[in-house]
Every structure is written in C-alpha cells, then in structure tokens.
NUDRENKE-11129 format. One record per residue (C-alpha): residue in three letters; x negated, y, z. Coordinates in steps of 0.001 Angstrom, whole numbers, padded with zeros to 6 digits, always signed. Layout:
! NUDRENKE-11129
ALAXYZ
...
//
This chain:
! NUDRENKE-11129
MET-101484+133498-037943
MET-099286+130441-037643
SER-100253+127356-039602
SER-097826+124754-040804
GLN-098779+121129-040407
LEU-096875+118014-041295
GLU-097373+115279-038748
ILE-096249+111754-039471
GLU-096173+109477-036480
LEU-096166+105714-036637
LYS-095542+103719-033498
LEU-096255+100024-033364
LEU-095343+097684-030541
LEU-098192+095221-030265
GLU-097384+092145-028242
SER-100906+091030-027385
ALA-104544+092054-027209
HIS-105105+089819-030246
ASP-102597+091899-032256
HIS-104438+095053-031208
ASP-107778+093595-032314
GLN-106307+092550-035667
LEU-104895+096020-036248
ARG-108274+097642-035495
ILE-109997+095265-037942
ARG-107475+096059-040700
LEU-107694+099803-040138
ARG-111494+099738-040408
GLU-111057+098440-043973
TYR-109486+101810-044875
CYS-111329+104329-042746
SER-114159+104709-040279
PRO-113134+105160-036632
GLN-113615+108599-035170
LEU-113438+109573-031511
ILE-111287+112624-030873
GLU-111121+114034-027374
GLN-108067+116000-026410
CYS-106408+117337-023312
ASN-102617+117691-023134
TYR-100742+120122-020887
TYR-096987+119680-020486
LEU-094991+122721-019426
ASP-091679+122984-017614
THR-089926+125172-015086
ARG-090204+124441-011362
ASP-086695+122989-011375
ARG-087410+120804-014486
ARG-084896+122654-016659
LEU-086632+121630-019901
LEU-086712+117958-018929
ARG-083007+117998-018071
SER-082304+119656-021437
GLU-084384+116980-023242
VAL-086963+119544-024375
MET-090720+118913-024279
VAL-093317+121685-024516
ARG-096950+120656-024866
VAL-100243+122491-025365
ARG-102900+120194-026848
VAL-106538+121295-026655
GLU-108945+119579-029040
THR-112574+120329-029816
ASP-111940+123152-032281
GLN-108250+123954-031978
VAL-105302+124497-029650
VAL-101849+123369-030804
SER-098571+124092-029060
THR-095595+121841-029727
CYS-091943+122000-028774
LYS-089841+118877-029300
VAL-086090+118726-028900
ARG-084085+115517-028924
PRO-081786+115656-031958
ARG-078073+115048-031512
MET-075497+113660-033915
VAL-072872+116262-034906
ASP-070240+115140-037420
GLY-072567+112385-038631
LEU-075540+114738-039131
MET-078670+115174-037032
SER-078724+118533-035270
VAL-081239+120139-032898
//
C-alpha cells in the first residue's frame, strides 16, 4: 500500500556557528530535540543517465520505515512549471 505524505522543506543559510546556536535555542522553545538515524542510498545507472537528466532517486532507511523518493528538476514551459 502506498502512503501519501506531504513534506515541507525549509532551508536556511546560516553564516556562523553563532547563528546555528541561536537557531537551536529558538527551536527548543517549540519542540524537544529528537535524534533520528537514517541511511540514504542514491541510485543511478552506470553511465549516470539519471544525473544527466536531472533526476534523483533515493531510498531512505529509517528506524521503522523505508521511503523511496524520485525528484525531477522542474522546467518552465510557457510560463508554467512542468516536470
């Protein structure tokens, strides 16, 4: 059975170790830190066909689940994002 998950990703560019420390302090005000161990496997053909096509296939193994992901770089077609 395939499950559907919505993943929202936030990327922050922190300029210093001090910024990183401040972010950790602020986040602890909202939640308690939790260590999650995971192992990521990236798949491609021997001749790197997926990489050249800007496709990424990953299998992520966590404690109690395995998640496969395929990401494709979107392209602009007539002003609209297309994959």
